[in-house]
C-alpha positions as CSV (number, residue, x, y, z in Angstrom):
1,M,-95.7,120.4,37.6
2,K,-92.5,122.0,36.4
3,T,-92.7,125.7,35.7
4,L,-90.1,127.8,33.8
5,I,-90.1,131.6,33.9
6,I,-88.8,133.5,30.9
7,I,-88.5,137.3,30.9
8,P,-88.3,138.9,27.4
9,S,-86.2,142.1,27.3
10,R,-84.6,144.3,24.7
11,L,-83.0,147.8,24.4
12,G,-85.1,149.1,21.5
13,A,-87.9,150.7,23.4
14,T,-88.9,153.9,21.3
15,R,-90.3,155.9,24.3
16,L,-87.6,155.1,26.6
17,P,-84.4,153.9,25.0
18,G,-82.2,151.6,27.0
19,K,-84.9,151.0,29.5
20,P,-84.0,147.6,30.8
21,L,-80.6,148.7,32.0
22,L,-81.7,151.9,33.7
23,K,-80.5,151.7,37.5
24,I,-82.7,151.6,40.6
25,N,-80.6,151.3,43.7
26,N,-77.5,150.7,41.7
27,K,-79.3,147.7,40.0
28,S,-80.9,147.5,36.4
29,I,-84.6,147.3,36.0
30,I,-84.1,144.0,34.2
31,S,-82.1,142.5,37.1
32,H,-84.8,143.6,39.6
33,V,-87.3,141.9,37.7
34,F,-85.2,138.6,37.5
35,K,-84.6,138.8,41.4
36,R,-88.5,138.9,41.8
37,A,-89.1,136.1,39.6
38,Q,-86.3,134.0,41.5
39,D,-87.9,135.0,44.8
40,A,-91.2,133.6,43.8
41,D,-89.5,130.2,43.8
42,I,-91.6,128.4,41.4
43,G,-88.9,127.1,39.0
44,D,-85.9,128.2,36.9
45,V,-85.7,131.8,35.6
46,V,-84.1,133.1,32.5
47,V,-84.1,136.4,30.6
48,A,-84.4,136.1,26.8
49,T,-82.9,139.2,24.8
50,E,-81.5,140.2,21.6
51,N,-78.9,142.4,23.2
52,R,-75.4,141.2,24.6
53,E,-75.4,144.2,27.1
54,I,-78.7,142.7,28.8
55,V,-77.0,139.2,28.9
56,E,-73.9,140.7,30.5
57,D,-75.9,142.8,33.0
58,V,-78.2,139.8,34.2
59,T,-75.1,137.5,34.3
60,M,-73.1,140.0,36.3
61,N,-75.9,140.3,38.9
62,G,-76.0,136.6,39.4
63,G,-78.8,135.8,37.0
64,R,-79.2,133.7,33.7
65,A,-79.8,135.1,30.3
66,I,-79.8,133.8,26.7
67,L,-79.3,135.5,23.4
68,T,-82.1,135.3,20.9
69,S,-82.7,136.6,17.4
70,N,-83.4,140.4,16.7
71,K,-86.2,139.6,14.2
72,H,-89.0,138.7,16.6
73,K,-92.4,140.6,16.2
74,T,-93.4,139.9,19.8
75,G,-92.1,139.0,23.4
76,T,-94.0,135.6,23.0
77,D,-91.8,134.7,20.0
78,R,-88.8,135.5,21.9
79,I,-89.5,133.4,24.9
80,Y,-90.5,130.4,22.6
81,E,-87.1,130.6,20.9
82,A,-85.3,130.7,24.4
83,F,-87.4,127.7,25.5
84,K,-86.5,125.7,22.6
85,K,-82.8,126.7,22.9
86,M,-82.4,125.8,26.5
87,K,-83.7,122.4,25.9
88,F,-85.3,122.2,29.3
89,N,-86.8,118.8,30.0
90,N,-90.3,117.9,31.1
91,V,-91.4,121.6,31.5
92,D,-95.3,121.9,31.8
93,L,-95.9,125.6,32.2
94,I,-93.9,128.6,30.8
95,M,-94.6,132.0,32.3
96,N,-93.8,135.1,30.4
97,L,-93.0,137.9,32.8
98,Q,-92.6,141.6,31.7
99,G,-89.2,142.9,32.0
100,D,-90.2,146.5,32.9
101,E,-92.2,145.8,36.1
102,P,-89.8,145.5,38.9
103,T,-92.4,145.9,41.5
104,I,-94.4,142.9,40.3
105,N,-96.0,141.2,43.5
106,I,-94.3,137.8,44.1
107,E,-97.6,136.5,45.6
108,D,-99.3,137.2,42.2
109,I,-96.7,135.2,40.5
110,V,-97.3,132.3,42.8
111,N,-101.0,132.5,42.7
112,L,-101.0,132.5,38.9
113,K,-98.9,129.3,38.7
114,D,-101.1,127.7,41.4
115,K,-104.3,128.6,39.5
116,M,-103.1,127.2,36.2
117,I,-102.4,123.7,37.8
118,N,-105.7,123.7,40.0
119,Y,-108.0,124.7,36.8
120,Q,-105.8,122.8,34.4
121,S,-105.8,125.9,32.4
122,K,-104.0,126.1,29.0
123,M,-103.4,130.0,29.2
124,G,-103.6,132.3,32.1
125,T,-103.0,135.9,33.0
126,L,-103.6,138.6,35.8
127,A,-105.8,141.7,36.3
128,A,-106.3,144.2,39.0
129,K,-109.4,146.2,40.0
130,M,-109.4,149.7,38.6
131,E,-110.1,152.5,41.1
132,N,-110.0,155.5,38.8
133,K,-112.9,155.9,36.3
134,K,-110.6,158.0,33.9
135,D,-108.5,154.8,33.5
136,F,-111.5,153.2,31.5
137,Q,-110.8,155.8,28.8
138,N,-107.1,155.7,28.9
139,E,-105.9,153.6,26.0
140,N,-102.4,153.2,27.6
141,I,-104.1,151.1,30.2
142,V,-104.9,147.8,28.8
143,K,-108.4,146.3,30.1
144,V,-109.7,142.8,30.1
145,Q,-113.5,142.1,30.3
146,T,-114.2,138.8,32.1
147,K,-117.3,136.5,32.1
148,S,-117.8,136.7,35.8
149,N,-116.5,139.0,38.5
150,L,-113.1,138.4,39.5
151,Q,-112.7,137.0,43.2
152,D,-109.5,135.8,45.1
153,D,-110.4,132.1,44.5
154,S,-111.8,132.6,40.8
155,F,-110.1,132.0,37.5
156,S,-112.6,133.5,35.1
157,E,-112.5,133.4,31.3
158,A,-111.4,136.6,29.4
159,E,-114.2,137.6,26.9
160,A,-112.1,140.6,25.6
161,F,-109.1,142.7,25.8
162,L,-109.7,146.4,25.2
163,R,-107.7,149.8,25.2
164,I,-110.9,151.8,25.8
165,S,-114.0,150.6,27.5
166,K,-117.4,152.2,27.7
167,K,-118.5,149.3,30.1
168,L,-117.4,149.3,33.7
169,D,-118.7,146.1,35.0
170,K,-116.4,143.0,34.9
171,V,-113.7,145.2,33.5
172,Y,-110.2,145.1,34.9
173,H,-106.8,146.5,34.4
174,H,-104.8,143.7,32.5
175,I,-101.5,143.0,33.8
176,G,-99.2,141.7,31.0
177,I,-98.0,138.4,32.5
178,Y,-98.9,135.2,30.8
179,C,-98.6,131.5,31.7
180,Y,-99.0,129.0,28.9
181,S,-98.9,125.3,28.8
182,A,-96.0,124.0,26.7
183,E,-98.2,122.9,24.0
184,T,-100.3,126.2,24.0
185,L,-97.2,128.3,23.8
186,E,-96.2,126.2,20.7
187,K,-99.5,126.5,19.0
188,F,-99.8,130.2,19.8
189,V,-96.3,131.2,18.1
190,K,-97.3,129.1,14.9
191,L,-100.5,131.2,14.4
192,N,-100.4,134.1,12.2
193,Q,-100.7,137.5,13.7
194,T,-104.6,138.5,13.4
195,K,-106.0,141.7,11.9
196,N,-107.6,142.4,15.5
197,E,-104.1,142.0,17.2
198,I,-102.3,144.3,14.9
199,E,-105.0,147.1,14.9
200,Q,-105.3,147.1,18.8
201,R,-101.5,146.2,19.3
202,L,-102.5,143.5,21.7
203,E,-100.9,140.1,21.0
204,Q,-103.2,138.4,23.4
205,L,-106.1,138.9,20.9
206,R,-104.4,136.3,18.8
207,A,-105.3,133.7,21.3
208,L,-109.1,134.8,21.5
209,D,-109.2,135.1,17.7
210,N,-108.0,131.4,17.4
211,S,-110.5,130.0,20.3
212,I,-107.7,129.7,22.9
213,K,-109.2,130.4,26.3
214,I,-107.4,132.8,28.5
215,N,-108.2,132.4,32.3
216,V,-107.7,135.5,34.5
217,A,-106.7,135.6,38.2
218,L,-107.1,138.7,40.5
219,A,-103.9,140.3,41.3
220,K,-103.3,141.9,44.7
221,S,-101.7,145.0,43.0
222,S,-101.0,146.6,39.7
223,P,-97.2,146.6,39.2
224,I,-95.8,150.0,38.1
225,G,-94.6,149.7,34.5
226,V,-91.8,151.9,33.1
227,D,-92.7,153.4,29.7
228,T,-91.6,156.8,30.0
229,E,-88.8,158.9,31.8
230,E,-91.7,160.2,34.2
231,D,-92.5,156.5,35.1
232,Y,-88.9,155.7,35.6
233,M,-88.3,158.6,38.0
234,A,-91.3,158.1,39.7
235,L,-90.5,154.4,40.4
236,K,-87.0,155.1,41.3
237,K,-88.3,157.5,44.0
238,I,-90.6,154.9,45.4
239,M,-88.0,151.9,45.4
240,E,-85.1,154.0,46.7
241,Y,-87.3,155.4,49.5
242,K,-88.4,151.9,50.4
243,D,-84.8,150.6,50.8
């Protein structure tokens, strides 16, 4: 099955302006993510952005990027526009990879793609175990509650996505990477945003609210996202020390 990875990215983050172009080891965060996606070797990779600076940076680093509208409400709308614009033929699966997680595990990307094929799933995502009990009350850490416990070989259905969870059982740290069948992505972007989605600020709730099943695979690790200056400095230290 033919898979395409699209990474939505934009400069307009309020908490950390210019985030995608911040440098770690002399390379931008978005170009690090592109390289990870490319190294997974599951299909073509493209960055979808509303900013020419991001297109130029990704291209300069040997990647591929496409300019999209600046009117999109969500990253999913952006990847759908890119998918349509690029006119890829016979694409079965489209993976939406976050542009601010330069440490995403390559094996997790491959595993999600394999699970989508093996289970003939329409929409899938990743989650990791939560070690710290405080995280269940931290609304900045998105949680997913699954029908059954996640194992390495399972692809359980998501029952709910939450910001705060009183329940500890079958609740995991949701990792914002999605894989859609081409038909499901098209169906999803044509649906109106739901009340639930807007209130919780979680676009995946639109799928559940419209009876689109989301399967969840267990990730090997939680990638470190970059949302604040502190996140960036901490990640820079880790990645530059490793190299």
